[in-house]
N, C-alpha and C positions, 0 to 999 in steps of 0.2 A: 641830534647829531647824526643819527643813523641814516636818515633820508638824504642828507646832503653830502655823503662821502663820495669821493671819486678815486680812480685808480692811482692818482699821484699823491695820496695822503696816507698818514699813519692810521692804523686801527688801534684804538685805545681800550684797554680792558682793566677793570678793577674786580678783584675777587676777595671775599671775606669768609673765613672759616666759621664753623659752628663752635660752640663752647660755653653756652649759658652766660653766667655773669661775667665770664672772661671776655665778653664782647667789649668790655671797657678798654682792653688793650688796643685793639684796632681802632676803637673810638677815639683814643688819645692820638694815635697816628694820623687819623683822618682830619681831626681838628687842626693839627699842625700843617698838614698838606693844604687844607683850605685856606689857612692863614697866609701861606706862601703864595697861593694863587691870588688872594686878595691884594697882597703887596704888589703883584705884577699887573693885575687887571681891575682893581677897584673893589670896594667893600661889598658889592652885589654879587661877586663871583661865588659860585657854588660848585661842589663836586660834580653834580649832575650835568653841568655845562661842558664838561671836559672828557667824559668817558662814553664811548659808543655802547659798551656793555658793562653793566654792574651785576655781578653774581654774588649771591650770599646763601648760605645754608643755615637753617635753624636760627640761632641768635644773629648770625650774619645776614639771614633773610630779613630779619626785623631792621637791622642797620641799613640794608639796601633800600628798604621801603621808606625809612625815615629820610634818606638822602634824595629819593626820587619822587615822592608823593607831591602832587601839585596843589597850590592854593588857588583861590578864585581868579587870580591874575595869571595862572599857568606858569608860576615860578615855584621853586621849591618851598614846601610848607615849613620845612625845618632847615637849619644849617648844621654843619658837621659838629659843632660844639654842643648841639642839643642831644647828640647820641649819649654822651656820658651823663648829661643831666637826666636823661631818661633812666639810665641804669641806677644812678645814685638815688633818685627819688622813688622809683617804682619797684625795683627788684626786692627790697625788704618786704613788700606787700605781696609780690608774686611768689616769693619763697620765704614765708614767715618762719623765723627761727625760734625754737623753744627747746626745752630739754629733750622731749620725746623726738623731735625732728633731728636733733644732732646725734642722738645715741642709738635709738632703736627704730627709727622711722621706716627704714628700708625693710626690716624684718616684719614690723607691724603691718606695713602696707601689703607685703607679700601674703601674710596670713589673712588679712581682711579682704583681699581681693581688689584693692584699689591703688591708684598711683600715690606717690608721696605727697603731692599737692593737688588740690581740686581744680586749679586753673581758672576759677571764676573771675578773679581780679584781672588776670591777663586778658581774658576774652573781653571783658567789659572795657578795659583800658583801650585795647586796639580798636574796638568798635567805635568808641568815642573819639579817639584820635583821628581815625581815617574815614569815619562816616561811611558814605556810599561809594567812595572811590573804588574804581576797578582797575584791573591789571593793565588794560589797554591805555589807561590815562597816564602812566608813569612818564616822566620827563625825558628819559632815555630808556633804551632796551634793558630790561632786567631779566635775570635768569635765577629762579628760585626752585630748588628741588624739594620734593617731599616723597613719601613712600606710601602707596595705596595698599593697605593690608588685605583688602577684599580681593584685589586682582593680583596681589603679590608681585608688584612691579613698581619701579620708580615713576613718578609723575614730575615732569619738568614744566613749571609755569614760566612763560616768557611773554614779554610784551608783543613780540612778533606773532606768536601763536594766538594770543588773545585778540589781536586785530583781525586775524584770518578766520578764527573759529570761535563762535560765541560760547561754545561749551567750555573753552579754556579761559574765558574772560571772567574769572572769579573776582569777588571783592578782595581788595588788598588785605583787609583784616582777616578774612578766612585763610588766605594763603599764608600769612604770618603765623596764625594759630596752628595751622597744619604743619608747617615746616619746623616749628619749635616744639612739637608734642613729643618730647623725648620719652621713650619707654621707661616705665617705673617712676618717672618724675611728674609727668603731666598727662592728662587723659587724651586719647586719640580724638581726632576732630572730624565730624561729618558735616557735609553741606552739599547742596545741589546747585547746578547751573542749568541753563537751557541751551541746546545747540541752535544752529541757524534755522532749523525747521520748528523750533519750539519744543522739542522733546527734552525731557529732563535727563541730566547726566549727573551721576552720583560720585562723590569722592569720600573715601574712608581713609584718613591720612594719619600718619605718624611722622616723626622727625626726619627731615631731609638728610641728616647725617648718616642714616642707614644706607642711603644711596651714594652720597658724596659729601663727606664732611668738609673737604677742601674742593670747592667747585671750580677751580681754575681751568681744568681740562674741559669741563662742561661749558664754560664761557668761551673758550677757544673754539670748541665745536660749533657753538652758535654762530660764529663768524662764517663758517663754511655753509651753514644752513640758510643764512639770510641773503635774500636777493639784493639787499642794499649794500652788502659788504663784499670785497674781493675774496677770491679763493685763498685758502690758508697757505698753500705751497708757495705762491709768489710772495706772500707777506714774509714768510720765514726766509726765503732766499734773498730778498732785497732788504731785509731788516726793517720792514715797515709795520711792525706790530710792537706796541708798548704794553706790557703786562705788569700790573702791580698786584701782588698776592699778599694778603695780610693774615697771619695766623693769630690764634688766641692763646698761645702759650702751651707748653708741654712740660713733662717732668722726666725727661730722659736722663738727666744727670743724677736724679734722686734714686734711680733704679729701684722702683717701688716694690716690685714683686719678684719672686724667685720660683723656680720649678719645684723646689722642696715645699714651698707654701702651697702652690697651685695643685700639687699632686694630692693634697688632702682636702681640697675644696669640693663640696657638693654644689647643688644648685644655689643655695643661699650664699655660700662662700664666693661664688663667681659674681653674684649680684651685690654683695655687700661685704667689705673687709675693712674693719677699723676706720670707718668713715668714707672709704673709697668704693668705687664701683668698677671692679676689675674688667668685667666683660665689656662694658661700655668704653672704658679707657683703651682697651686693646683694639676694639673695632675702630674707634674714631682716630686714634693715632696712626694705625696702620693705613687707614684710608687716606688721611692727609699726607702722610709721608710718601706713599706710593705715587700720588699725583705729583707732588713736588719733585720726586726723583725723575718721573717721566718727562715733566715739563722742562726741568733743568737739562736733562739729556738732549731733549729736542732742540732747545736753543743753543746748547753747546755744539751740537753737530752742525749747525748752520753758522757757527762763529758769531752768534748774535746774543751771547749770554748777558750783555749789559742792557739789553732791552727787556729782560725779565728780572724784576726785583721782588724777591720774597723776603718778608720781614717776619721773623718768628723768634720767640724766646723759649729755649728748651731747658731752662734752668729753674722752673717753678718747683716749689716744695710745699708740703703740708696743705693748709687750707687754700693756698693760692691756686691749686690744681682743681679745686671743687667747681662744679658748674652751678652750685646753688647756695654756697655759704655766704649769704647776703647780709653779713654783719657789717656794721659801720667800719670796724677795723679792717676787715678783709677787702671791702670795696675801696677804701682809701689806699690800701696796699696795692690793689690792682692798678689804680691810677698811677701810683709811684712806679710800678713795673713798666707801664707804658711810657712814662716820661724818661725813665732810665734807659729804655730800649732805644729811644731816639739818640742817646749819647753813645751807644755801643757801635762797634764797627760793622760795616756791611758784611754779612756772612752768607755762605752758601752751603747746602747740604753736602756732606761727604758721602758719595755713593756707596762707599764700603761700610762705613760705621753708622750712617743715618744721622749723625750729629752735625750741627752747624759750626762751621769754622770760619774765622775772620779772613777776609780777602785783602791782601796788602794793596795799598794805593787807591782804595775806593772810598776812604773816609768813613764817616759815621752814617747811621741810618738817617739822621736829620739832614746831613749834606746830600745824601742820595735822594731823599724826598724833595729837597729844594731843587736839585737838578731835574727831577721828574716834573716838578711844577713848571719849570722853564720850558721843557719840551711840550708839555700839555698846552701851555699858553701860546707858544709859537704855532702849534698845530691848529688851535682854535682861530688864531688871527689869520692864518693862511686860508682857512675855510671861509672866514668872513670876507676876505678880499675877493675870493672866487665867487 
């Protein structure tokens, strides 16, 4: 899609947050969206056919790759409904649950000097699923952030960069392992590529959520960087950008922590509190919310707020908030949360409170996604006609 765009068309963006096993929530929404696209354009329709840019962080980076990895016929290797099948089948093995894991694993890991999980199953799984596929082969432009702890700076993997610079053309499996290497949960990931002159380039990566748990703004920035896409300012002024941003759930209504509690925490307290990970929760939620606030404000200022659809559930509680509680009960509960989110009204973040509030007259999230599907279908058909 990227190479065929012209100044008279919409630019379409999909963004998927990080959140561990909570990737089931956007996975449910994406399966619904793809089903609507198939109703319009046939059973072969796939998410990757409709978006110029798909961005994902951490678990969202894995979802992005599932949606855009090609098969031998240069069509999507997987369909959107395979996302949840991936989580339901494999996350109990990626995050094995036992008494020690549930009660004392964070403290034990801290004292033993290792992450909560060894990551071997995830690495083997992704290598098997994706084989030797590299970043430049994705079916549309992807944007997947990670953080290089050796250089202490974000690394943004994108299809455009991979095509221009061999050093950035990493294997998709390595990108997924790197972007999902959440500190204290999974080990950091090291690999090498070679630049255009054959010189080695080293990456020492941890979770992309450190840089951008919500990669929506990163995806929008990619528009202005790409020679195939129009500049961002004309898009916003003429309402020619469609952005779908999918969250993985949050616990704002639960009000999990208090200053009284935090004032007594030491290092271990910030890392682990009654099954929760306060420091990671604070960083990931603050990151996601600031991006949503900025993007919402940007679209609102150009009176194009309906072109930006953010779907997020901020009412999670208990195990639902966990990134790794991969019990059968909790995984099924996350599927239910995604399905119920479709029935909830379209909401936007209140810039004062940070909470999501229903928008009168815009229907449910399912209805909004159905409208989005029609716009995406119309845009694709317009391009095919040209």
